C-alpha positions in Angstrom: -5.1 0.9 10.5 -8.6 1.8 11.3 -10.1 4.2 8.8 -13.6 5.1 8.0 -16.2 2.7 6.7 -15.2 3.0 3.1 -11.4 2.9 3.8 -11.1 0.3 6.4 -9.3 -3.0 5.6 -10.1 -5.7 8.0 -6.8 -6.9 9.1 -6.7 -10.3 8.1 -4.7 -11.6 9.5 -3.7 -8.9 8.6 -7.8 -6.7 9.9 -6.2 -6.3 9.2 -8.9 -7.3 10.4 -6.2 -7.2 10.2 -10.2 -6.7 12.4 -9.5 -9.9 13.6 -6.6 -11.4 11.8 -7.4 -14.1 9.3 -4.6 -16.5 8.3 -4.4 -20.0 6.9 -1.2 -22.0 6.5 -1.6 -21.5 2.7 -3.1 -18.0 3.0 -0.2 -16.7 5.0 1.8 -17.2 2.0 -0.8 -15.8 -0.5 -2.5 -13.3 1.7 -5.0 -10.9 0.3 -7.5 -8.5 1.8 -10.9 -7.9 0.4 -14.1 -6.1 1.2 -17.4 -7.3 -0.1 -15.3 -9.5 -2.5 -14.2 -6.5 -4.4 -10.7 -5.6 -3.2 -9.2 -2.2 -4.2 -6.0 -2.6 -2.1 -3.9 -5.6 -1.1 -0.8 -6.2 0.8 1.2 -9.4 0.7 3.9 -10.8 3.0 6.3 -13.5 2.0 6.2 -15.6 5.1 3.7 -16.8 7.6 3.2 -13.5 9.3 0.4 -11.3 9.2 -0.2 -8.8 8.3 -1.9 -7.1 6.0 -3.0 -4.0 7.1 -3.4 -1.2 4.8 -5.7 1.5 3.4 -8.6 0.6 1.3 -9.5 3.5 -1.1 -12.4 4.0 -3.4 -11.3 4.1 -7.1 -11.8 7.6 -8.7 -14.2 7.8 -11.6 -11.3 9.4 -13.5 -8.6 7.0 -14.6 -5.2 7.7 -13.1 -2.2 5.5 -13.7 -0.3 4.9 -10.6 3.6 5.3 -10.6 4.6 2.2 -8.6 7.5 2.7 -6.3 9.9 0.9 -4.1 12.1 1.9 -1.2 15.5 0.6 -0.4 17.7 0.2 2.6 21.2 1.9 3.0 22.7 -1.1 1.2 20.6 -0.3 -1.9 18.4 -3.5 -1.5 14.7 -3.2 -2.1 12.8 -3.6 1.3 9.3 -2.5 0.3 7.5 -2.1 -3.0 4.1 -1.4 -4.7 2.6 -3.0 -7.7 -0.6 -3.6 -9.7 -3.5 -5.4 -8.2 -3.6 -8.1 -10.9 -0.2 -9.3 -9.8 -1.4 -10.0 -6.3 -2.0 -13.7 -5.3 -5.6 -14.8 -5.0 -7.4 -17.1 -2.8 -9.2 -20.1 -4.2 -13.0 -20.3 -3.7 -12.4 -23.0 -1.1 -10.0 -20.8 0.8 -12.3 -17.9 0.5 -15.2 -19.9 2.0 -13.1 -21.2 4.9 -11.7 -17.6 5.4 -15.3 -16.5 6.0 -16.1 -19.4 8.2 -13.1 -19.0 10.5 -13.8 -15.2 10.7 -17.3 -15.8 12.0 -16.1 -18.6 14.4 -13.1 -16.5 15.6 -15.3 -13.6 16.4 -17.8 -15.7 18.2 -15.5 -18.2 20.1 -12.0 -16.6 20.6 -11.3 -14.4 23.5 -9.3 -11.2 23.1 -5.6 -12.0 22.8 -5.9 -15.6 21.8 -5.3 -17.8 18.8 -6.4 -21.2 17.5 -6.1 -23.6 14.6 -9.4 -24.3 12.9 -10.3 -27.3 10.9 -13.3 -26.5 8.6 -15.1 -29.6 7.2 -16.6 -28.1 4.0 -14.5 -26.5 1.3 -11.4 -28.4 2.5 -10.5 -31.0 0.0 -6.8 -31.0 1.0 -7.5 -31.2 4.8 -5.9 -27.8 5.6 -5.8 -26.2 9.0 -6.6 -22.5 9.2 -5.3 -20.0 11.8 -7.3 -17.3 13.4 -5.9 -14.7 15.8 -7.7 -12.2 17.9 -5.9 -9.1 19.3 -5.2 -7.8 22.8 -7.1 -4.5 23.1 -5.6 -1.5 25.0 -6.8 1.9 26.1 -3.9 2.5 28.6 -0.6 3.3 26.9 1.4 2.3 29.9 -0.2 -1.2 29.9 0.5 -1.5 26.1 4.3 -0.6 26.7 4.5 -3.3 29.4 3.0 -5.9 27.0 5.2 -5.2 24.1 8.6 -6.7 25.2 10.6 -5.5 22.3 11.8 -2.2 23.8 13.3 -1.1 20.5 9.8 -0.3 19.3 8.7 3.2 20.2 5.1 3.6 21.7 4.3 7.2 22.1 1.9 9.0 24.5 1.0 11.6 21.8 1.7 12.7 18.2 1.9 16.0 16.4 -0.1 18.8 17.9 -2.2 17.4 20.7 -3.1 14.0 19.2 -3.3 11.8 22.3 -3.2 8.0 22.6 -6.7 6.6 22.2 -6.4 2.8 21.7 -4.3 0.0 20.4 -4.7 -3.5 19.0 -1.8 -6.0 19.2 -1.5 -9.5 17.6 1.0 -11.9 19.0 2.5 -14.7 17.0 1.5 -18.2 18.1 4.5 -20.3 19.4 3.6 -22.9 16.7 4.6 -20.4 14.0 8.0 -19.6 15.6 9.0 -23.3 14.9 6.7 -24.3 12.1 5.4 -27.8 11.9 6.5 -30.2 9.2 4.0 -31.4 6.6 3.6 -34.5 8.5 2.9 -32.7 11.8 0.3 -30.5 10.0 -1.4 -33.4 8.5 -1.6 -35.1 12.0 -3.2 -32.0 13.4 -5.6 -31.8 10.6 -6.5 -35.5 11.0 -7.1 -35.1 14.8 -9.3 -32.1 14.3 -11.3 -33.7 11.6 -12.1 -36.7 13.9 -13.0 -34.2 16.6 -15.4 -32.5 14.2 -16.9 -35.8 13.3 -17.3 -36.9 16.9 -19.0 -33.6 17.9 -21.1 -33.6 14.7 -20.0 -30.1 13.9 -18.6 -28.7 10.6 -15.5 -27.5 12.4 -13.0 -28.2 15.2 -10.5 -26.0 16.9 -7.1 -26.3 18.7 -6.2 -23.4 21.0 -2.6 -22.2 20.6 -0.1 -20.7 23.0 1.0 -17.2 22.1 4.6 -16.1 22.2 5.7 -12.6 23.4 6.6 -11.5 19.8 4.0 -9.3 18.2 3.5 -9.3 14.5 1.0 -6.5 14.2 0.6 -3.4 16.3 -1.9 -0.7 15.5 -2.2 2.4 17.6 -4.7 5.2 17.2 -4.2 8.9 18.3 -7.1 11.3 18.5 -7.7 15.0 18.5 -11.4 15.8 18.5 -12.9 14.0 15.5 -9.5 13.5 13.8 -7.3 10.4 14.1 -3.8 9.3 13.2 -3.2 5.5 12.9 0.3 4.1 13.3 0.8 0.4 12.3 3.9 -1.6 12.8 4.1 -5.1 11.3 6.8 -7.6 12.0 7.8 -9.1 8.6 10.3 -11.2 6.7 11.3 -10.6 3.1 10.0 -7.8 1.0 6.3 -6.7 1.7 4.4 -5.7 -1.4 1.4 -3.4 -1.5 -0.9 -3.9 -4.5 -3.1 -1.1 -5.8 -6.1 -1.1 -8.2 -4.7 0.8 -11.2 -7.8 3.0 -11.3 -7.1 4.4 -7.8 -6.4 8.1 -7.9 -3.3 8.2 -5.7 0.0 9.9 -5.9 3.1 8.2 -4.5 6.4 10.0 -3.8 9.6 8.6 -2.5 11.1 10.8 0.2 13.9 10.5 2.8 13.8 11.2 6.5 17.1 11.1 8.4 18.6 9.2 5.4 15.8 6.5 5.4 13.8 5.9 2.3 10.1 6.4 2.8 7.0 6.2 0.6 4.5 9.1 0.9 1.1 8.7 -0.7 -1.9 10.9 -1.0 -5.3 10.0 -2.3 -8.1 12.3 -3.8 -10.2 11.3 -0.8 -7.6 13.2 1.4 -5.8 10.2 3.0 -2.1 10.6 3.6 0.1 7.6 4.1 3.8 7.3 5.0 5.6 3.9 4.9 9.1 2.8 5.7 11.1 -0.2 6.8 13.3 -0.7 10.0 15.6 -3.6 9.6 16.4 -5.7 12.8 20.1 -5.9 13.1 21.6 -9.5 12.7 18.6 -10.9 10.9 16.6 -10.9 7.8 13.5 -9.6 9.7 12.2 -6.1 9.8 9.4 -3.8 11.0 7.1 -2.2 8.5 5.9 1.2 9.7 2.8 2.9 8.3 1.3 6.2 9.3 -2.2 7.1 7.9 -4.5 10.0 8.5 -7.2 12.1 6.7 -6.8 15.0 9.1 -6.7 18.4 7.4 -4.3 19.8 9.9 -1.6 17.2 9.2 0.8 18.0 6.4 3.5 16.0 4.7 6.0 17.8 6.9 4.0 16.8 10.0 4.0 13.2 8.8 7.8 13.4 8.4 8.2 14.7 11.9 6.0 11.9 13.3 8.1 9.4 11.5 11.3 11.0 13.0 9.8 10.5 16.5 9.7 6.7 15.9 13.3 6.5 14.7 15.8 5.7 17.4 
């Protein structure tokens, strides 16, 4: 979700650059988002998916204990939860340095709607390959609908009272991640890229990847004058967990819309956030939906109505 300068999380993957999405084979399992190396909000996914897209909020000067919540499906199983920041997995210093390097390289080298494995020579004692994705960008909602092949996913022309489609970013999953390589195959790729870097006398090498038609992160922005509503849909497996700094002044409330558990959050800065899970029938996969806005004219009831418009 694209928020103001102080509230934007670059979707790593995801940013989030999420941003451009920053992932590594290891980081995809222990993903975290940070800004200026001082994260206030993190979101983790269990498998090699992106996407860490979430709201970064400035901690209040007054201490406020967050009541951590979880939401369940109709079978009573937890499908999304929140927790303290100190329980979130962390990158090692080597991983962080490679994350920074691949972000710079990805921004400079990759075209919109592409992905590649990068081998970074420094800070890489275990010869790991890092993945960088760059999203497709859309300003035409019809073109966006045509690109997203999963027609169970709703893409709206407008939201609420006169919020019209402004833009979208879509990250598609590389084919290589649909059928993950064995450790031996990963090692072979790393060795090949290491030799390529040595031959070119550079501190990195890259391997372009073919993209599948399955998106793992879709962010749409709707605008009315200076106000915006951001809707993010992440394709995930397992139970996503959002980690918050315990000093954040934020209130969370579990609500229901059409019988579906949702988590509604409000910060002192005026940001409103509504999150829920849509399970994909016949699989252990799901879509994580998230609506965020700071618009004064959007109430909790408005957020619930927007959520209803995405429920088939």
